[in-house]
PAFI-816176 format. One line per 4 residues: number of its first residue (from 1); their letters; for each residue x, y, z of N, C-alpha, C, O. Coordinates in nm, 3 decimals. Each point is the difference from the previous one (the first is absolute). Layout:
NUM) a) X,Y,Z,X,Y,Z,X,Y,Z,X,Y,Z; ...
! end
This chain:
1) mkvv) -4.318,-0.085,8.147,0.076,-0.121,-0.031,0.111,0.035,-0.098,-0.027,0.051,-0.109; 0.149,-0.078,0.147,0.114,0.023,-0.089,0.028,-0.129,-0.075,0.040,-0.100,0.059; -0.061,0.103,-0.189,0.023,-0.118,-0.083,0.139,0.010,-0.061,0.029,0.091,-0.078; 0.057,-0.185,0.114,0.137,0.001,-0.051,0.025,-0.116,-0.095,0.103,-0.004,-0.067
5) naef) -0.196,-0.089,0.060,0.018,-0.113,-0.089,-0.136,-0.048,-0.048,-0.082,-0.044,0.081; 0.057,0.052,-0.210,-0.125,-0.047,-0.058,0.032,-0.067,-0.132,0.072,0.055,-0.083; -0.125,-0.174,0.064,0.029,-0.072,-0.123,-0.117,-0.086,-0.044,-0.076,-0.054,0.081; 0.062,0.044,-0.213,-0.099,-0.090,-0.057,0.053,-0.142,0.014,0.116,-0.027,-0.029
9) iisa) -0.203,-0.065,0.075,0.043,-0.138,0.025,-0.052,-0.096,-0.105,0.079,-0.072,-0.062; -0.210,0.070,0.040,-0.055,-0.099,-0.093,-0.142,0.038,-0.041,-0.074,0.063,0.076; 0.038,-0.102,-0.196,-0.140,0.003,-0.044,-0.051,-0.143,0.013,0.025,-0.084,-0.086; -0.095,0.058,0.193,-0.043,-0.137,0.030,-0.128,-0.034,-0.075,-0.094,0.079,-0.006
13) vspa) 0.093,-0.199,-0.051,-0.118,-0.047,-0.072,-0.063,-0.121,0.068,-0.100,-0.053,-0.047; 0.160,0.011,0.159,-0.055,-0.112,0.077,0.055,0.006,0.141,0.105,0.060,0.022; -0.174,-0.120,0.075,0.049,0.000,0.138,0.140,-0.058,0.015,0.072,0.036,0.094; -0.032,-0.124,-0.183,0.134,-0.059,0.008,0.110,0.104,-0.016,0.114,-0.023,0.039
17) qype) -0.149,0.138,-0.096,0.100,0.105,-0.023,-0.001,0.107,0.108,0.083,0.091,-0.004; -0.173,-0.099,0.100,-0.003,0.100,0.105,0.128,-0.010,0.084,0.051,-0.110,0.020; 0.001,0.223,0.031,0.118,-0.005,0.087,-0.025,-0.087,0.123,-0.112,-0.011,0.048; 0.218,-0.049,0.001,-0.010,-0.092,0.114,0.072,0.050,0.124,0.026,-0.078,0.091
21) dalp) 0.006,0.207,-0.087,0.075,0.054,0.114,-0.090,0.051,0.112,0.049,0.052,0.100; -0.180,-0.067,-0.117,-0.099,0.030,0.106,-0.005,0.148,0.039,-0.050,0.032,0.108; 0.098,0.058,-0.191,-0.014,0.143,0.028,-0.147,0.040,-0.015,-0.070,-0.057,-0.083; 0.024,0.155,0.160,-0.138,0.046,-0.014,-0.025,0.058,-0.139,0.089,0.059,-0.060
25) eial) -0.212,-0.078,0.011,-0.036,0.045,-0.133,-0.116,0.099,0.006,-0.097,-0.020,0.073; 0.109,0.126,-0.152,-0.102,0.104,-0.011,-0.049,-0.002,-0.144,0.075,0.034,-0.091; -0.200,-0.074,0.070,-0.054,-0.012,-0.136,-0.070,0.128,-0.041,-0.060,0.068,0.083; 0.069,-0.036,-0.211,-0.065,0.119,-0.055,-0.095,-0.043,-0.110,0.038,-0.069,-0.094
29) agrs) -0.165,0.113,0.108,-0.103,-0.036,-0.097,-0.070,0.126,-0.048,-0.011,0.098,0.074; -0.037,-0.101,-0.197,-0.075,0.112,-0.053,-0.014,-0.011,-0.150,0.055,-0.090,-0.062; -0.129,0.182,0.005,-0.015,0.004,-0.145,0.136,0.019,-0.067,0.093,0.054,0.060; -0.085,-0.097,-0.184,0.129,0.000,-0.069,0.058,0.140,-0.019,0.122,0.014,-0.015
33) nvgk) -0.205,0.087,0.016,0.049,0.137,-0.021,-0.010,0.086,0.125,-0.005,0.123,-0.009; 0.001,-0.186,0.127,-0.021,0.077,0.123,0.129,0.058,0.057,-0.005,0.088,0.085; 0.120,-0.137,-0.131,0.127,0.056,0.046,0.076,-0.086,0.098,0.070,0.053,0.086; -0.082,-0.187,-0.097,0.071,-0.088,0.094,0.152,0.013,-0.016,0.073,0.011,0.099
37) ssli) -0.025,-0.012,-0.224,0.144,0.011,-0.023,0.053,0.135,0.049,0.108,0.008,0.059; -0.183,0.098,-0.084,0.042,0.133,0.046,0.006,0.006,0.152,0.090,0.062,0.056; -0.187,-0.126,0.010,0.001,-0.002,0.147,0.123,-0.074,0.052,0.066,0.047,0.092; -0.037,-0.163,-0.149,0.118,-0.076,0.043,0.126,0.083,-0.017,0.083,0.006,0.090
41) nrmi) -0.068,0.058,-0.206,0.120,0.080,-0.025,0.010,0.117,0.097,0.110,0.032,0.045; -0.221,0.031,-0.011,0.003,0.109,0.097,0.034,-0.051,0.139,0.075,0.064,0.074; -0.130,-0.179,-0.037,0.025,-0.055,0.133,0.147,-0.033,0.020,0.051,0.010,0.112; 0.018,-0.050,-0.217,0.142,-0.036,0.013,0.091,0.111,-0.052,0.122,-0.013,-0.001
45) nrkn) -0.183,0.124,-0.044,0.074,0.115,-0.053,0.089,-0.039,-0.118,0.116,0.039,-0.008; -0.172,-0.116,-0.081,0.066,-0.035,-0.126,-0.091,0.044,-0.114,-0.121,0.015,0.018; 0.180,0.006,-0.135,-0.080,0.047,-0.112,-0.061,-0.112,-0.082,-0.109,0.015,-0.055; 0.179,-0.128,0.045,-0.050,-0.100,-0.093,0.029,-0.144,0.040,0.017,-0.086,-0.086
49) lart) -0.010,0.058,0.217,0.018,-0.139,0.039,-0.123,-0.081,-0.041,0.011,-0.107,-0.060; -0.130,0.160,0.093,-0.125,-0.063,-0.043,-0.044,0.068,-0.128,-0.015,0.122,-0.004; -0.006,-0.200,-0.100,-0.033,0.055,-0.130,-0.140,-0.038,-0.043,-0.048,-0.110,0.027; -0.017,0.204,-0.095,-0.134,-0.024,-0.050,0.007,-0.083,-0.127,0.085,0.025,-0.086
53) ssqp) -0.171,-0.123,0.075,-0.004,-0.085,-0.119,-0.035,0.084,-0.122,-0.079,0.095,0.009; 0.137,-0.131,-0.124,-0.033,0.069,-0.125,-0.142,-0.032,-0.044,-0.058,0.071,-0.083; 0.002,-0.179,0.139,-0.139,-0.038,-0.027,-0.073,-0.013,0.132,-0.007,-0.110,0.056; -0.047,0.221,-0.004,-0.066,-0.004,0.131,-0.103,-0.111,0.009,-0.081,-0.020,-0.091
57) gktq) 0.086,-0.053,0.202,-0.095,-0.106,0.022,0.045,-0.135,-0.052,-0.066,-0.100,0.026; 0.178,0.095,-0.099,0.047,-0.125,-0.057,0.084,-0.080,0.098,0.009,-0.122,-0.011; 0.052,0.188,0.106,0.088,-0.070,0.093,-0.080,-0.099,0.084,-0.102,0.035,0.059; 0.149,-0.160,-0.053,-0.070,-0.102,0.077,0.095,-0.065,0.100,-0.013,-0.119,0.031
61) tlny) 0.107,0.197,0.018,0.097,-0.051,0.096,-0.007,0.078,0.130,-0.057,0.110,0.004; 0.115,-0.166,0.103,0.018,0.072,0.125,0.144,0.052,0.000,0.094,-0.079,0.005; -0.078,0.209,-0.009,0.133,0.060,-0.007,0.050,0.031,0.141,-0.060,0.080,0.072; 0.169,-0.144,-0.033,0.056,0.012,0.134,0.116,0.101,0.001,0.091,-0.008,-0.082
65) yrin) -0.097,0.103,0.177,0.107,0.097,0.022,0.044,-0.010,0.146,-0.081,0.017,0.091; 0.209,-0.045,-0.070,0.050,-0.012,0.137,0.056,0.134,0.046,0.081,0.062,-0.070; -0.125,-0.018,0.187,0.033,0.132,0.052,0.084,-0.014,0.127,-0.044,-0.060,0.098; 0.165,0.115,-0.101,0.089,0.002,0.117,0.023,-0.139,0.061,0.037,-0.011,0.117
69) dlly) -0.059,-0.093,-0.196,0.011,-0.138,0.051,-0.088,-0.022,0.122,0.029,-0.085,0.084; -0.140,0.163,-0.075,-0.090,-0.010,0.114,-0.141,-0.045,-0.039,-0.070,-0.060,0.080; 0.030,0.088,-0.204,-0.135,-0.033,-0.042,-0.008,0.002,-0.151,0.094,0.042,-0.068; -0.208,-0.090,0.015,-0.026,0.005,-0.144,-0.123,0.084,-0.028,-0.099,-0.006,0.074
73) fvdl) 0.106,0.085,-0.182,-0.120,0.051,-0.065,-0.035,-0.101,-0.108,0.086,-0.042,-0.077; -0.213,0.003,0.071,-0.046,-0.096,-0.101,-0.106,0.069,-0.085,-0.112,0.023,0.046; 0.148,0.008,-0.169,-0.089,0.070,-0.092,-0.088,-0.103,-0.070,0.048,-0.082,-0.079; -0.178,0.086,0.109,-0.094,-0.095,-0.059,-0.044,0.046,-0.139,0.004,0.120,-0.029
77) pgyg) -0.045,-0.213,-0.056,-0.052,0.039,-0.132,-0.116,0.098,0.014,-0.087,-0.018,0.085; 0.086,0.121,-0.167,-0.107,0.097,0.003,-0.131,-0.059,-0.049,-0.001,-0.098,-0.074; -0.108,0.159,0.117,-0.132,-0.050,-0.043,-0.080,0.112,-0.064,0.026,0.119,0.022; -0.124,-0.158,-0.102,-0.094,0.097,-0.055,0.040,0.064,-0.129,-0.066,0.094,-0.045
81) yakv) 0.175,-0.140,-0.020,0.046,0.067,-0.121,0.033,-0.098,-0.112,-0.016,0.033,-0.117; 0.063,-0.152,0.153,0.053,-0.093,-0.099,-0.107,-0.044,-0.101,-0.111,-0.037,0.037; 0.147,0.041,-0.164,-0.087,-0.048,-0.105,0.040,-0.144,-0.034,0.066,-0.026,-0.100; -0.107,-0.064,0.187,0.035,-0.141,-0.018,-0.128,-0.083,0.014,-0.106,0.051,0.035
85) sksk) 0.120,-0.179,-0.063,-0.116,-0.087,0.002,-0.051,-0.021,0.142,0.072,0.020,0.097; -0.197,-0.061,-0.087,-0.060,-0.028,0.129,0.074,-0.112,0.072,0.021,0.007,0.121; 0.019,-0.109,-0.195,0.072,-0.112,0.061,0.134,0.045,0.056,0.041,-0.048,0.106; 0.027,0.139,-0.175,0.129,0.050,0.049,-0.020,0.085,0.125,0.078,-0.010,0.094
89) reew) -0.183,0.093,-0.092,-0.027,0.080,0.119,-0.030,-0.090,0.119,0.043,0.027,0.112; -0.117,-0.135,-0.135,-0.030,-0.093,0.107,0.126,-0.068,0.051,0.015,-0.023,0.120; 0.075,-0.010,-0.211,0.128,-0.062,0.038,0.081,0.095,0.088,0.054,-0.041,0.103; -0.044,0.168,-0.145,0.072,0.099,0.080,-0.064,0.017,0.137,0.068,0.010,0.101
93) gkfi) -0.204,-0.007,-0.101,-0.071,0.018,0.126,0.030,-0.110,0.099,0.019,0.027,0.119; -0.013,-0.150,-0.166,0.030,-0.113,0.089,0.143,0.009,0.051,0.027,-0.035,0.115; 0.064,0.080,-0.199,0.140,0.015,0.038,0.014,0.103,0.113,0.066,-0.026,0.100; -0.129,0.141,-0.117,0.007,0.105,0.102,-0.072,-0.044,0.126,0.048,0.023,0.111
97) egyl) -0.164,-0.086,-0.128,-0.077,-0.046,0.115,0.080,-0.100,0.084,-0.002,0.004,0.123; 0.072,-0.093,-0.191,0.082,-0.098,0.071,0.109,0.066,0.082,0.026,-0.039,0.114; 0.037,0.141,-0.171,0.105,0.071,0.073,-0.058,0.072,0.121,0.051,-0.015,0.111; -0.156,0.092,-0.131,-0.056,0.079,0.109,-0.060,-0.086,0.111,-0.002,0.039,0.117
101) thre) -0.047,-0.155,-0.153,-0.066,-0.087,0.097,0.098,-0.083,0.081,-0.023,-0.024,0.118; 0.131,-0.021,-0.180,0.085,-0.101,0.062,0.141,0.046,0.036,0.072,-0.072,0.069; -0.030,0.189,-0.113,0.139,0.041,0.023,0.020,0.047,0.144,-0.048,0.107,0.037; 0.117,-0.186,0.044,0.018,0.030,0.141,0.082,0.126,0.022,-0.020,0.070,0.100
105) elkl) 0.112,-0.040,-0.189,0.087,0.117,0.017,-0.071,0.132,-0.027,0.052,0.107,0.033; -0.171,-0.112,-0.091,-0.074,0.122,-0.034,-0.050,0.069,0.127,-0.078,-0.058,0.075; 0.121,0.180,-0.052,-0.037,0.075,0.120,-0.099,0.112,-0.026,-0.071,0.044,0.091; 0.064,0.003,-0.215,-0.086,0.116,-0.030,-0.032,0.002,-0.148,0.086,-0.025,-0.085
109) liql) -0.212,0.055,0.053,-0.040,0.028,-0.137,-0.024,0.149,-0.014,-0.087,0.056,0.067; 0.164,0.009,-0.152,-0.021,0.141,-0.032,-0.085,0.005,-0.126,0.042,-0.045,-0.106; -0.163,0.099,0.118,-0.088,0.014,-0.115,0.003,0.144,-0.047,-0.036,0.091,0.074; 0.078,-0.072,-0.198,0.012,0.133,-0.057,-0.125,0.036,-0.078,-0.051,-0.080,-0.078
113) idmr) 0.002,0.202,0.100,-0.116,0.052,-0.071,0.030,0.143,-0.044,0.050,0.080,0.079; -0.080,-0.049,-0.203,0.020,0.134,-0.054,-0.093,0.096,0.072,-0.122,-0.017,-0.003; 0.179,0.118,0.069,-0.080,0.092,0.080,-0.097,0.082,-0.083,-0.098,0.051,0.052; 0.125,-0.039,-0.180,-0.082,0.087,-0.084,-0.136,-0.060,-0.034,-0.092,0.071,-0.042
117) hpps) 0.079,-0.205,0.061,-0.121,-0.068,-0.045,-0.058,-0.088,0.111,0.074,-0.048,0.086; -0.205,0.026,-0.088,-0.059,-0.096,0.094,0.057,-0.139,-0.027,0.042,-0.028,-0.112; -0.041,-0.060,0.212,0.050,-0.137,-0.021,-0.081,-0.071,-0.108,-0.122,0.017,-0.011; 0.192,-0.097,-0.069,-0.069,-0.082,-0.100,-0.065,-0.120,0.069,0.025,-0.027,0.118
121) dqdi) -0.108,-0.045,-0.192,-0.060,-0.122,0.054,0.109,-0.099,0.043,-0.015,-0.069,0.101; 0.124,0.063,-0.177,0.109,-0.092,0.034,0.076,0.047,0.123,0.045,-0.082,0.080; -0.030,0.213,-0.063,0.059,0.053,0.123,-0.082,-0.044,0.121,0.054,-0.047,0.100; -0.184,0.063,-0.111,-0.089,-0.035,0.111,0.004,-0.149,0.027,0.004,-0.042,0.116
125) amye) -0.006,-0.038,-0.223,0.004,-0.145,0.017,0.130,-0.044,0.065,-0.001,-0.089,0.085; 0.114,0.149,-0.123,0.128,-0.035,0.059,0.002,0.032,0.149,0.044,-0.082,0.081; -0.091,0.201,-0.045,0.000,0.039,0.141,-0.091,-0.092,0.082,0.039,-0.046,0.107; -0.159,0.019,-0.157,-0.093,-0.084,0.074,0.054,-0.142,0.015,-0.014,-0.060,0.107
129) wakh) 0.076,0.008,-0.211,0.054,-0.136,0.006,0.118,-0.006,0.096,0.012,-0.095,0.077; 0.076,0.195,-0.083,0.116,0.003,0.090,-0.044,0.003,0.146,0.058,-0.067,0.085; -0.161,0.145,-0.057,-0.052,0.005,0.136,-0.064,-0.133,0.039,0.012,-0.044,0.114; -0.079,-0.018,-0.209,-0.069,-0.127,0.026,0.099,-0.110,0.040,-0.030,-0.082,0.087
133) iglt) 0.147,0.080,-0.150,0.097,-0.105,0.031,0.094,0.040,0.114,0.091,-0.075,0.035; -0.114,0.193,0.021,0.074,0.039,0.120,0.133,0.066,-0.022,0.083,0.002,0.091; -0.060,0.054,-0.211,0.125,0.069,-0.024,0.002,0.136,0.069,-0.104,0.065,0.015; 0.222,-0.022,0.027,0.019,0.136,0.047,0.017,0.089,-0.123,0.088,-0.024,-0.082
137) vcvv) -0.173,0.126,0.071,-0.003,0.083,-0.120,0.031,0.146,0.033,-0.046,0.053,0.101; 0.125,0.008,-0.186,0.022,0.145,0.005,-0.042,0.056,-0.135,0.056,-0.038,-0.103; -0.154,0.128,0.102,-0.042,0.064,-0.124,0.086,0.124,-0.023,0.008,0.088,0.085; 0.057,-0.084,-0.200,0.082,0.114,-0.037,-0.062,0.066,-0.122,-0.012,-0.062,-0.106
141) vtka) -0.028,0.188,0.119,-0.057,0.072,-0.114,0.112,0.078,-0.066,0.067,0.083,0.063; -0.047,-0.109,-0.191,0.113,0.053,-0.073,-0.037,0.125,-0.081,-0.118,0.034,-0.016; 0.222,0.032,-0.035,-0.015,0.114,-0.091,-0.069,0.119,0.067,-0.076,0.073,-0.064; 0.103,-0.055,0.192,-0.060,0.110,0.074,0.043,0.135,-0.057,-0.073,0.099,0.013
145) dkig) 0.190,-0.094,-0.075,0.049,0.126,-0.056,-0.079,0.043,-0.123,0.013,0.113,-0.046; -0.097,-0.202,-0.007,-0.076,0.031,-0.121,-0.129,0.077,0.029,-0.065,0.050,-0.092; 0.028,-0.040,0.220,-0.120,0.077,0.035,0.035,0.096,0.113,0.099,-0.018,0.071; -0.180,0.122,-0.055,0.026,0.100,0.102,-0.015,-0.055,0.141,-0.085,-0.086,0.026
149) rskw) 0.167,0.135,0.064,-0.004,-0.045,0.139,-0.138,0.021,0.062,-0.042,-0.079,0.085; -0.027,0.183,-0.126,-0.132,0.029,0.058,-0.103,-0.108,-0.035,-0.105,-0.008,0.063; 0.135,-0.074,-0.163,-0.094,-0.104,-0.042,0.034,-0.137,0.058,-0.074,-0.096,-0.021; 0.184,0.086,0.094,0.043,-0.131,0.051,-0.105,-0.062,0.092,-0.032,-0.119,-0.011
153) qkha) -0.021,0.199,0.102,-0.097,-0.051,0.096,-0.121,-0.059,-0.072,-0.047,-0.108,0.035; -0.003,0.179,-0.135,-0.117,-0.046,-0.076,0.030,-0.131,-0.071,-0.078,-0.095,0.008; 0.192,0.089,-0.077,0.034,-0.121,-0.076,0.026,-0.118,0.092,-0.041,-0.113,-0.029; 0.108,0.138,0.141,0.026,-0.108,0.095,-0.130,-0.055,0.057,-0.014,-0.121,0.018
157) kiik) -0.080,0.209,0.010,-0.129,-0.043,0.056,-0.074,-0.089,-0.099,-0.058,-0.101,0.040; 0.058,0.138,-0.168,-0.067,-0.080,-0.102,0.064,-0.139,-0.010,-0.071,-0.100,-0.006; 0.203,0.096,0.006,0.070,-0.128,-0.011,-0.032,-0.089,0.119,-0.027,-0.119,-0.016; 0.029,0.176,0.135,-0.029,-0.080,0.120,-0.143,-0.052,-0.002,-0.025,-0.115,0.035
161) eelg) -0.068,0.200,-0.075,-0.141,-0.041,-0.002,-0.023,-0.111,-0.102,-0.071,-0.097,0.028; 0.132,0.111,-0.147,-0.020,-0.100,-0.106,0.063,-0.134,0.039,-0.054,-0.106,-0.031; 0.168,0.111,0.099,0.067,-0.124,0.041,-0.069,-0.068,0.116,0.013,-0.122,0.017; -0.087,0.198,0.064,-0.045,-0.051,0.128,0.120,-0.011,0.092,0.019,-0.102,0.068
165) fdkq) 0.062,0.208,-0.066,0.130,-0.001,0.067,-0.012,-0.026,0.150,-0.082,0.060,0.069; 0.165,-0.151,-0.021,0.008,-0.034,0.141,0.092,0.101,0.069,0.117,0.012,-0.036; -0.170,0.061,0.134,0.079,0.104,0.067,0.121,-0.055,0.074,0.088,0.077,0.038; -0.082,-0.207,-0.018,0.117,-0.058,0.064,0.117,-0.014,-0.098,0.114,-0.021,0.043
169) dnfv) -0.141,0.031,-0.173,0.107,-0.007,-0.100,0.068,0.135,-0.013,-0.054,0.104,0.038; 0.174,-0.107,-0.093,0.074,0.123,-0.027,-0.039,0.056,-0.136,-0.032,-0.074,-0.093; 0.034,0.207,0.083,-0.038,0.071,-0.122,0.104,0.111,-0.021,0.015,0.088,0.085; 0.055,-0.093,-0.196,0.111,0.092,-0.024,-0.021,0.075,-0.131,-0.029,-0.061,-0.103
173) ifss) 0.045,0.191,0.107,-0.001,0.082,-0.121,0.144,0.009,-0.050,0.091,0.034,0.075; -0.071,-0.065,-0.205,0.136,-0.018,-0.051,0.019,0.073,-0.132,-0.091,0.010,-0.082; 0.212,0.042,0.065,0.040,0.056,-0.129,0.141,-0.047,-0.033,0.094,0.029,0.074; -0.080,-0.102,-0.183,0.133,-0.043,-0.043,0.082,0.117,-0.051,0.123,-0.006,-0.002
177) etgm) -0.190,0.111,-0.041,0.071,0.117,-0.051,0.065,0.080,0.113,0.116,0.039,-0.012; -0.188,-0.016,0.120,0.050,0.086,0.107,0.058,-0.079,0.118,0.073,0.056,0.081; -0.107,-0.184,-0.072,0.046,-0.080,0.115,-0.095,0.007,0.118,0.028,-0.058,0.105; -0.138,0.128,-0.120,-0.097,0.009,0.108,-0.052,-0.139,0.036,-0.036,-0.078,-0.088
181) gree) 0.032,0.048,0.218,-0.049,-0.128,0.047,0.107,-0.107,0.013,-0.027,-0.106,0.057; 0.147,0.132,-0.107,0.105,-0.102,0.003,0.036,-0.041,0.141,0.001,-0.119,0.032; 0.027,0.216,0.053,0.043,-0.033,0.137,-0.115,-0.063,0.080,0.023,-0.090,0.080; -0.143,0.138,-0.104,-0.116,-0.059,0.069,-0.015,-0.146,-0.039,-0.022,-0.085,0.086
185) lwgi) 0.034,0.055,-0.215,-0.014,-0.138,-0.046,0.113,-0.087,0.051,-0.023,-0.115,0.037; 0.145,0.167,-0.034,0.112,-0.077,0.056,-0.023,-0.031,0.148,0.035,-0.108,0.047; -0.094,0.202,0.024,-0.030,-0.026,0.141,-0.096,-0.114,0.018,0.017,-0.083,0.090; -0.119,0.077,-0.175,-0.098,-0.108,0.005,0.066,-0.133,-0.034,-0.022,-0.100,0.068
189) irnl) 0.104,0.100,-0.173,0.069,-0.122,-0.041,0.095,-0.048,0.109,0.005,-0.119,0.032; 0.070,0.212,0.025,0.095,-0.037,0.105,-0.071,-0.069,0.116,0.049,-0.100,0.053; -0.162,0.154,-0.014,-0.075,-0.056,0.112,-0.053,-0.139,-0.031,0.015,-0.093,0.080; -0.079,0.077,-0.196,-0.064,-0.126,-0.033,0.098,-0.109,-0.041,-0.028,-0.119,0.015
193) aglp) 0.144,0.159,-0.067,0.101,-0.098,-0.039,0.093,-0.035,0.115,0.084,-0.088,-0.013; -0.100,0.158,0.127,0.083,-0.029,0.115,0.145,0.040,-0.018,0.090,-0.066,0.051; -0.067,0.175,-0.125,0.137,0.046,-0.022,0.052,0.073,0.122,-0.079,0.052,0.079; 0.212,-0.047,-0.062,0.057,0.070,0.116,-0.030,0.149,-0.005,-0.022,0.056,-0.108
197) eqda) 0.020,0.006,0.224,-0.028,0.144,0.007,0.104,0.081,-0.074,-0.032,0.104,-0.058; 0.156,-0.150,0.060,0.106,0.066,-0.073,0.039,-0.089,-0.117,0.001,-0.123,0.012; 0.032,0.185,-0.124,0.038,-0.077,-0.117,0.126,-0.078,0.028,0.098,0.054,0.051; -0.100,-0.181,-0.084,0.117,-0.085,0.022,0.113,0.039,-0.095,-0.027,0.041,-0.112
201) pvdg) 0.154,-0.054,0.155,0.112,0.030,-0.089,-0.001,-0.094,-0.119,-0.021,-0.121,0.015; 0.042,0.176,-0.133,0.008,-0.080,-0.121,0.121,0.044,-0.080,0.020,0.119,-0.022; 0.062,-0.216,-0.023,0.117,0.030,-0.082,0.091,0.103,0.065,0.054,0.089,-0.067; -0.036,-0.100,0.198,0.091,0.089,0.069,-0.058,0.134,0.036,0.068,0.082,0.061
205) qaps) -0.193,-0.057,-0.097,-0.063,0.127,0.032,-0.041,0.003,0.146,-0.042,-0.102,0.055; 0.054,0.218,0.008,-0.044,0.014,0.139,-0.151,0.012,0.003,-0.059,0.051,-0.094; -0.005,-0.097,0.202,-0.144,0.014,0.010,-0.040,0.145,0.013,0.076,0.082,0.051; -0.196,-0.050,-0.098,-0.048,0.137,0.014,-0.028,0.028,0.147,-0.039,-0.092,0.072
209) ptgt) 0.056,0.216,-0.025,-0.010,0.030,0.142,-0.138,-0.016,0.058,-0.014,-0.019,0.121; -0.088,0.027,-0.203,-0.136,-0.011,0.054,-0.082,-0.088,-0.090,0.029,-0.015,-0.118; -0.133,-0.043,0.175,-0.092,-0.081,-0.078,-0.093,0.090,-0.078,-0.005,0.121,0.022; -0.069,-0.180,-0.114,-0.094,0.076,-0.081,-0.126,0.027,0.079,-0.060,-0.094,0.053
213) paaq) 0.018,0.219,-0.042,-0.125,0.028,0.071,-0.114,-0.079,-0.061,-0.006,-0.020,-0.121; -0.085,-0.023,0.205,-0.107,-0.087,-0.047,-0.114,0.076,-0.064,-0.085,-0.061,-0.065; 0.081,0.191,0.081,-0.120,0.068,-0.051,0.031,0.140,-0.049,-0.062,0.097,0.044; 0.160,-0.085,-0.137,0.023,0.128,-0.061,-0.090,0.012,-0.122,-0.050,-0.100,-0.051
217) gtvl) 0.029,0.222,0.005,-0.081,0.019,-0.120,-0.136,0.053,0.035,-0.023,0.047,0.112; -0.067,-0.054,-0.206,-0.132,0.058,0.016,-0.095,-0.103,0.060,-0.006,-0.113,-0.047; -0.067,0.151,0.148,-0.097,-0.088,0.063,-0.139,0.057,-0.026,-0.027,0.117,0.030; -0.060,-0.198,-0.086,-0.137,0.044,-0.026,-0.092,-0.059,0.103,0.009,-0.119,0.031
221) kdd) -0.096,0.198,0.023,-0.096,-0.047,0.099,-0.124,-0.050,-0.070,-0.045,0.058,-0.100; -0.011,-0.166,0.154,-0.126,-0.052,-0.055,-0.115,0.088,0.047,-0.004,0.044,0.115; -0.089,-0.018,-0.208,-0.119,0.078,0.037,-0.102,-0.088,0.068,-0.106,0.048,0.038
! end
């Protein structure tokens, strides 16, 4: 996917602030330190469009990024880190739940999990709940560059087993440092968001000659 135009649109604090242009939306969920901002920046090949909060876990907004005027990345508030009151966590939970349950433009939930560690209880709860309400989920395991390639199979197997991973879902190994998994993930997004096979011209740019392959990168087989 050739990204020629990416911009931050809004930090929405209520449904009244959600964009109304009906573009497909790709939501990203995960722990506050799992690398959501780094993944967004790698996907659009920018260094700092998506920025990490100075207080991880404090952000309680849905951050919208419009990509090529074709779709939105929606960065959800991180979970599992914020040192806030129980009532505030419940408030945030209802806000996120309302978006994931009722937003018609939502085409895919990307759930990020740190490849170095087994899923947390909250990771497992998020995946099970997303499946329960019928969301299309892609699990992306981040920070693959932090462990040896020979250990990927073992770590991926543990994550899948702990999640109760559905083999019909997509599973991508990703590194924001090296760009591994970027094209594979774009292929999944392109398919589920119904994007054209060739990138549409934006700001006078010519379309790229070929579409993004749907399955580049490392593929792990289930045991």
